[in-house]
C-alpha positions as CSV (number, residue, x, y, z in Angstrom):
1,X,7.6,-13.4,-47.8
2,X,5.0,-16.0,-49.1
3,X,2.1,-16.2,-46.7
4,X,-0.6,-18.1,-48.6
5,X,0.3,-18.7,-52.4
6,X,-3.0,-20.2,-53.4
7,X,-4.8,-17.6,-55.4
8,X,-7.9,-18.9,-57.4
9,X,-7.5,-16.4,-60.5
10,X,-5.8,-18.0,-63.5
11,X,-3.0,-15.3,-63.8
12,X,-1.6,-13.2,-61.1
13,X,1.5,-12.6,-59.2
14,X,2.2,-15.5,-57.0
15,X,4.1,-13.4,-54.4
16,X,1.9,-12.5,-51.2
17,X,1.9,-9.8,-50.6
18,X,2.8,-8.6,-54.0
19,X,4.6,-5.5,-54.8
20,X,2.2,-2.4,-55.8
21,X,4.9,-1.2,-58.3
22,X,5.1,-3.2,-61.5
23,X,8.6,-4.4,-61.0
24,X,10.2,-7.9,-60.1
25,X,10.8,-11.1,-61.9
26,X,7.3,-12.6,-60.9
27,X,5.5,-9.6,-62.4
28,X,7.4,-10.1,-65.6
29,X,6.4,-13.9,-65.6
30,X,3.1,-13.2,-65.2
31,X,2.4,-10.6,-67.8
32,X,4.5,-12.7,-70.4
33,X,2.2,-15.7,-69.6
34,X,-0.7,-13.7,-70.2
35,X,0.8,-12.1,-73.5
36,X,1.0,-15.7,-74.7
37,X,-2.6,-16.5,-73.9
38,X,-3.9,-13.6,-75.7
39,X,-1.7,-14.2,-78.7
40,X,-2.8,-17.8,-78.6
41,X,-6.5,-16.6,-78.9
42,X,-5.8,-14.1,-81.6
43,X,-3.8,-16.6,-83.6
44,X,-6.9,-19.0,-83.4
45,X,-9.6,-16.5,-84.7
46,X,-7.8,-14.8,-87.5
47,X,-8.5,-15.9,-91.0
48,X,-5.9,-18.7,-92.5
49,X,-4.6,-16.4,-95.1
50,X,-3.4,-14.1,-92.4
51,X,-2.0,-16.6,-90.4
52,X,1.7,-16.5,-89.8
53,X,4.0,-19.1,-87.9
54,X,6.4,-16.3,-87.1
55,X,6.2,-12.8,-85.6
56,X,7.7,-11.1,-88.4
57,X,5.0,-9.5,-90.2
58,X,3.8,-5.9,-89.0
59,X,0.4,-7.1,-87.8
60,X,1.6,-9.7,-85.4
61,X,4.1,-7.3,-83.9
62,X,1.4,-4.5,-83.8
63,X,-0.9,-7.0,-82.1
64,X,1.7,-8.1,-79.6
65,X,2.3,-4.7,-78.6
66,X,-1.4,-4.2,-77.8
67,X,-1.4,-7.6,-76.1
68,X,1.3,-6.5,-73.7
69,X,-0.6,-3.4,-72.7
70,X,-3.9,-5.4,-72.1
71,X,-1.8,-8.1,-70.1
72,X,-0.2,-5.4,-67.9
73,X,-3.8,-4.2,-67.3
74,X,-5.2,-7.6,-66.7
75,X,-2.5,-8.3,-64.1
76,X,-2.9,-4.8,-62.1
77,X,-6.6,-5.5,-62.1
78,X,-6.5,-9.1,-60.5
79,X,-4.0,-7.7,-58.0
80,X,-6.6,-4.9,-57.1
81,X,-9.3,-7.4,-56.8
82,X,-7.2,-9.4,-54.5
83,X,-7.0,-6.4,-52.2
84,X,-10.6,-7.0,-51.1
85,X,-9.5,-10.4,-49.7
86,X,-7.8,-9.9,-46.2
87,X,-5.6,-13.0,-47.1
88,X,-4.1,-11.1,-50.1
89,X,-4.3,-7.4,-49.2
90,X,-1.2,-5.4,-50.1
91,X,0.6,-3.6,-47.2
92,X,0.0,-0.1,-48.8
93,X,-3.7,-0.7,-48.6
94,X,-3.9,-2.4,-45.4
95,X,-5.1,0.5,-43.4
96,X,-7.6,2.0,-45.8
97,X,-9.3,-1.5,-46.2
98,X,-8.7,-3.5,-43.1
99,X,-7.1,-1.0,-40.4
100,X,-9.5,1.5,-40.5
101,X,-12.3,-0.6,-39.5
102,X,-10.3,-1.8,-36.5
103,X,-8.9,1.7,-35.7
104,X,-11.2,4.4,-37.2
105,X,-9.6,7.2,-35.2
106,X,-6.2,7.6,-36.9
107,X,-5.5,10.9,-35.1
108,X,-4.9,8.6,-32.2
109,X,-2.3,6.7,-34.0
110,X,-2.1,2.8,-35.3
111,X,-0.2,0.0,-33.6
112,X,3.6,-0.4,-34.6
113,X,4.0,-3.9,-35.9
114,X,7.3,-5.1,-37.6
115,X,6.6,-7.0,-41.1
116,X,3.8,-6.5,-43.5
117,X,2.6,-10.1,-43.2
118,X,2.6,-9.8,-39.4
119,X,0.7,-6.7,-39.5
120,X,-2.1,-8.2,-41.6
121,X,-2.3,-11.2,-39.4
122,X,-2.7,-8.7,-36.4
123,X,-5.5,-7.0,-38.2
124,X,-7.3,-9.9,-39.1
125,X,-7.3,-11.5,-35.5
126,X,-8.3,-8.1,-34.3
127,X,-11.4,-8.1,-36.4
128,X,-12.1,-11.7,-34.9
129,X,-11.8,-10.4,-31.4
130,X,-14.0,-7.3,-32.1
131,X,-16.5,-10.0,-33.3
132,X,-16.4,-12.2,-30.0
133,X,-17.6,-8.7,-27.8
134,X,-15.9,-6.7,-25.3
135,X,-14.9,-9.3,-22.8
136,X,-12.1,-9.8,-20.3
137,X,-10.9,-12.7,-22.2
138,X,-11.0,-10.9,-25.5
139,X,-9.0,-7.8,-23.8
140,X,-6.3,-10.7,-22.7
141,X,-6.1,-12.2,-26.2
142,X,-5.8,-8.4,-27.7
143,X,-2.7,-7.5,-25.4
144,X,-1.3,-10.6,-26.0
145,X,-1.1,-9.9,-30.0
146,X,1.5,-6.9,-29.2
147,X,3.5,-8.4,-26.5
148,X,5.5,-11.5,-25.8
149,X,5.2,-11.1,-21.8
150,X,2.7,-13.1,-19.7
151,X,-0.7,-10.9,-19.8
152,X,-3.0,-11.1,-16.4
153,X,-6.1,-8.8,-16.4
154,X,-7.6,-8.4,-13.2
155,X,-11.2,-7.2,-12.6
156,X,-11.0,-5.1,-9.4
157,X,-14.3,-5.6,-8.3
158,X,-14.3,-9.4,-8.5
159,X,-10.7,-9.7,-6.9
160,X,-12.1,-7.3,-4.0
161,X,-15.0,-9.9,-3.5
162,X,-12.3,-12.7,-3.4
163,X,-9.8,-11.2,-1.3
164,X,-10.3,-10.5,2.3
165,X,-9.4,-6.8,3.5
166,X,-8.9,-5.7,-0.2
167,X,-8.2,-2.1,-0.8
168,X,-10.4,-2.2,-3.7
169,X,-14.3,-2.3,-3.4
170,X,-17.4,-1.6,-5.1
171,X,-16.4,1.7,-6.2
172,X,-14.0,0.1,-8.6
173,X,-16.7,-2.3,-10.5
174,X,-15.7,-0.8,-13.8
175,X,-12.0,-0.7,-13.2
176,X,-9.6,-3.5,-14.6
177,X,-5.6,-3.8,-14.3
178,X,-3.6,-5.5,-16.9
179,X,-0.1,-6.7,-15.8
180,X,2.4,-7.7,-18.3
181,X,5.6,-9.6,-17.2
182,X,8.4,-11.0,-19.1
183,X,11.3,-13.4,-18.3
184,X,11.3,-16.7,-16.6
185,X,11.1,-15.2,-13.0
186,X,9.2,-12.3,-14.4
187,X,12.3,-10.1,-13.9
188,X,12.8,-8.8,-17.6
189,X,12.4,-5.4,-18.8
190,X,10.4,-5.0,-22.0
191,X,12.4,-4.8,-25.3
192,X,10.7,-1.5,-26.3
193,X,8.5,-0.3,-23.5
194,X,7.5,2.8,-25.2
195,X,6.1,1.1,-28.2
196,X,4.6,-1.8,-25.9
197,X,2.6,1.0,-24.1
198,X,1.4,2.7,-27.2
199,X,0.4,-0.4,-28.9
200,X,-1.3,-1.7,-25.8
201,X,-3.1,1.4,-25.3
202,X,-4.6,1.3,-28.6
203,X,-5.6,-2.4,-28.7
204,X,-7.3,-1.7,-25.1
205,X,-9.2,1.4,-26.6
206,X,-10.4,-0.5,-29.8
207,X,-11.6,-3.7,-27.8
208,X,-12.9,-2.5,-24.2
209,X,-16.3,-1.3,-23.5
210,X,-16.6,2.6,-23.3
211,X,-17.8,2.6,-19.4
212,X,-14.7,0.8,-18.3
213,X,-11.2,1.7,-17.3
214,X,-8.0,-0.2,-17.8
215,X,-4.6,0.5,-16.2
216,X,-1.5,-1.0,-17.7
217,X,1.3,-2.0,-15.8
218,X,4.7,-4.0,-16.7
219,X,5.2,-6.3,-13.6
220,X,8.4,-7.1,-11.9
221,X,8.8,-9.9,-9.3
222,X,11.5,-10.1,-7.1
223,X,12.4,-13.8,-6.7
224,X,15.7,-14.3,-4.6
225,X,15.5,-18.1,-4.1
226,X,18.5,-19.6,-3.0
227,X,21.0,-17.1,-4.3
228,X,22.2,-16.2,-0.9
229,X,21.7,-16.1,2.9
230,X,21.4,-13.0,4.9
231,X,19.6,-11.3,7.9
232,X,17.6,-8.1,8.0
233,X,17.9,-5.4,10.4
234,X,16.3,-1.9,10.5
235,X,18.0,1.5,11.5
236,X,15.2,3.8,12.0
237,X,15.3,7.5,12.5
238,X,12.9,10.4,12.4
239,X,13.9,12.2,9.0
240,X,12.8,15.8,10.7
241,X,15.3,15.5,13.5
242,X,18.1,17.1,12.1
243,X,15.6,20.1,11.0
244,X,15.2,20.5,14.7
245,X,18.7,21.3,15.2
246,X,18.8,23.8,12.8
247,X,17.7,27.4,12.5
248,X,15.1,27.5,9.8
249,X,14.0,31.3,10.0
250,X,16.9,32.4,7.5
251,X,16.2,34.8,4.4
252,X,14.7,33.4,0.9
253,X,17.5,34.8,-1.1
254,X,20.8,36.7,-1.4
255,X,20.3,40.1,-3.2
256,X,22.6,42.9,-4.5
257,X,23.1,45.5,-7.2
258,X,26.5,44.9,-8.0
259,X,26.4,41.4,-9.8
260,X,28.9,40.9,-12.7
261,X,28.8,38.5,-15.9
262,X,32.3,37.5,-16.3
263,X,34.0,37.0,-20.0
264,X,32.9,33.4,-20.0
265,X,29.4,34.4,-19.6
266,X,28.4,31.4,-17.8
267,X,30.3,32.8,-14.7
268,X,28.3,35.2,-12.3
269,X,30.5,37.1,-9.6
270,X,29.8,39.4,-6.7
271,X,32.7,39.6,-4.6
272,X,30.4,41.6,-1.6
273,X,28.5,38.4,-1.1
274,X,29.1,34.8,0.2
275,X,27.5,32.3,-2.1
276,X,28.1,29.1,-0.1
277,X,24.6,29.0,1.2
278,X,23.5,28.8,-2.6
279,X,22.8,24.9,-3.6
280,X,23.3,23.5,-6.9
281,X,20.0,23.7,-8.9
282,X,19.3,27.1,-7.3
283,X,17.8,29.9,-9.4
284,X,19.4,33.2,-10.2
285,X,17.2,36.0,-11.3
286,X,18.6,39.2,-12.8
287,X,15.9,41.8,-12.5
288,X,17.2,44.4,-15.3
289,X,19.4,44.7,-18.0
290,X,20.6,43.0,-21.1
291,X,20.7,39.6,-19.1
292,X,17.5,40.0,-17.5
293,X,16.0,36.6,-16.9
294,X,16.2,33.3,-14.5
295,X,19.3,31.2,-14.8
296,X,19.9,27.8,-13.1
297,X,23.0,27.2,-10.8
298,X,25.3,24.5,-11.9
299,X,28.3,25.0,-9.4
300,X,29.4,27.3,-6.9
301,X,33.0,28.2,-7.0
302,X,35.7,30.2,-5.3
303,X,38.1,30.6,-8.5
304,X,37.1,30.2,-11.8
305,X,40.2,27.9,-12.7
306,X,41.4,26.9,-9.6
307,X,45.3,26.2,-9.2
308,X,47.7,28.4,-10.6
309,X,51.3,28.0,-9.5
310,X,52.6,31.2,-11.3
311,X,53.2,34.0,-9.0
312,X,50.4,36.7,-9.7
313,X,50.4,40.4,-8.6
314,X,47.5,41.7,-6.4
315,X,46.0,44.3,-4.2
316,X,43.7,44.3,-1.8
317,X,40.9,46.9,-0.6
318,X,40.3,48.7,1.6
319,X,43.6,47.8,3.5
320,X,46.0,48.1,0.4
321,X,47.8,44.9,0.7
322,X,50.2,44.0,-2.1
323,X,52.4,41.3,-3.3
324,X,52.3,38.2,-5.4
325,X,50.5,35.1,-4.9
326,X,50.0,31.6,-5.8
327,X,46.8,29.5,-5.8
328,X,46.7,26.0,-4.6
329,X,43.0,24.6,-5.0
330,X,40.9,27.4,-3.3
331,X,44.1,28.5,-1.2
332,X,46.0,31.9,-1.7
333,X,49.7,31.7,-0.3
334,X,52.0,34.9,-0.2
335,X,55.1,34.2,2.0
336,X,56.0,37.6,2.0
337,X,52.4,38.8,3.3
338,X,50.6,39.0,6.7
339,X,46.8,38.5,6.2
340,X,46.2,39.3,9.9
341,X,46.1,42.9,8.7
342,X,43.0,42.3,6.5
343,X,39.6,43.4,7.9
344,X,36.4,42.0,7.4
345,X,34.9,42.2,3.7
346,X,38.6,42.5,2.5
347,X,38.4,42.3,-1.3
348,X,41.6,40.9,-3.0
349,X,42.0,41.7,-6.8
350,X,44.3,39.3,-8.8
351,X,45.8,41.6,-11.6
352,X,46.8,38.8,-14.1
353,X,46.6,35.1,-15.1
354,X,43.5,32.9,-15.7
355,X,42.2,33.8,-12.3
356,X,42.4,37.4,-12.7
357,X,39.4,39.2,-11.0
358,X,38.0,40.2,-7.6
359,X,37.4,37.8,-4.6
360,X,36.2,38.4,-0.9
361,X,38.7,37.0,1.5
362,X,36.9,34.8,4.2
363,X,39.2,32.6,6.2
364,X,42.9,32.8,7.5
365,X,44.9,29.4,7.2
366,X,47.1,27.8,9.8
367,X,47.1,26.5,13.3
368,X,46.0,30.3,14.3
369,X,43.8,30.9,11.7
370,X,40.0,32.0,11.7
371,X,37.9,34.5,10.1
372,X,39.5,37.4,8.3
373,X,39.3,40.6,10.4
374,X,39.0,38.5,13.7
375,X,42.7,37.1,14.1
376,X,44.2,36.7,17.6
377,X,47.2,34.8,16.0
378,X,50.7,35.8,17.3
379,X,52.6,35.0,14.2
380,X,52.3,36.1,10.6
381,X,49.8,34.1,8.6
382,X,50.6,34.0,5.0
383,X,47.6,31.9,3.7
384,X,44.2,33.0,3.1
385,X,41.1,31.3,1.6
386,X,38.5,33.3,-0.1
387,X,34.6,33.1,0.1
388,X,32.6,31.2,-2.7
389,X,31.7,34.3,-4.5
390,X,31.1,33.0,-8.0
391,X,28.1,30.9,-9.6
392,X,28.7,29.0,-12.7
393,X,25.3,28.5,-14.6
394,X,23.7,26.0,-16.8
395,X,23.8,28.4,-19.8
396,X,25.6,31.4,-21.0
397,X,24.2,34.9,-20.6
398,X,23.7,37.2,-23.5
399,X,26.2,40.0,-22.5
400,X,29.2,40.5,-20.1
401,X,28.5,43.2,-18.2
402,X,28.6,44.7,-14.4
403,X,26.3,46.6,-11.8
404,X,23.4,44.1,-12.1
405,X,20.6,43.8,-9.7
406,X,20.0,40.1,-8.6
407,X,18.4,37.6,-6.5
408,X,19.7,34.1,-6.2
409,X,17.8,31.5,-3.9
410,X,19.6,29.8,-0.9
411,X,19.3,26.4,1.0
412,X,15.7,25.1,1.7
413,X,16.1,25.3,5.3
414,X,16.6,29.0,5.0
415,X,13.7,29.7,2.8
416,X,11.5,32.4,4.4
417,X,10.5,36.0,3.3
418,X,12.2,38.2,5.5
419,X,10.0,39.8,8.3
420,X,10.5,43.4,9.5
421,X,9.8,43.5,13.4
422,X,9.6,46.9,15.3
423,X,9.2,48.0,18.9
424,X,10.2,44.3,20.4
425,X,12.7,44.1,23.0
426,X,15.5,41.4,22.2
427,X,18.2,42.1,24.7
428,X,17.4,38.8,26.5
429,X,18.7,37.1,23.7
430,X,22.2,38.5,23.9
431,X,25.0,38.2,26.7
432,X,27.1,40.9,27.5
């Protein structure tokens, strides 16, 4: 921990920086040596008839106690005196004595430097840089104090003058770039990027002229060298071509007034609507009730728990189909049922099990499958897949409830506020 042990006062703590607290072997040694000096002077000035070779007499013990207190005061006073010398300033007082001269605005923070000796050396070098004036080299040396990387300072106006067809010009005459790179090939990431960014910003603010603007960047360079050999090819497409093939005049959101918050309180269900156009990250807005607010969608589900191989009782509405079913993934199977009988908008109610609840039937399964309610199959269809009518949210709602009025945004290609058009003949768009 010793930085410069040469102290010019006769009795002091050799350690540099020394402790503020009066503890440690060096502190005790310094006090003991000073007590001996005081007692030596005392024994030289008292009359010979009072002189004693031992510490037995009462007056010697009394004066020794006084000498110990005087020695502590003298040693502490010398350490306080040394605080005025930057080479011996103790860490507890570095900012008050030295740091406040370099960084007077403490509200913006002070650089984070590990080690008390390193911090003192940093402040001393900052004082020297301030005395050298606000030049480009001063800024470069200041940044090098708080980073181990290679520092490059670019004056934009000079670079624009020396570089043909530069993007910079006379307008950037007071702007500078500071590029820091690390690693042998300039491909290393800074050890602590946030601390480095904060330290460099404080150093630049302390050293730069007020009328200049500095931009800090950590620079990475790609250097492949002879690592591999390869060829390059481009496959270029117009990003908006797919949009031309889609109908972009859809509605902005799905709305209803029968939304239900399930027992989990993260699951929101509406078997009267199809949520397949809803994208992950969309927003569900409940406009009234105890769950009023805006919630973000985490996933779109058919069933809350998925596969269930146990036979579960069910009924449907409005057709009134009944039986027992099993669930595999998102598919329902009842070997004794013919789901061709279901109509469009048919809602199936599972009466028990982890997936108990209401679901809107969407697609008949099998080779002759198709939309529910529009089947032309000749043979019974025993499998059906419900529509996605459940939303899993990122946070739980306050209460489980039903009959909620809501609005949920759909895919961006369908985002548009609905328009009411009256008195327009659209018969040409239909084929009879």
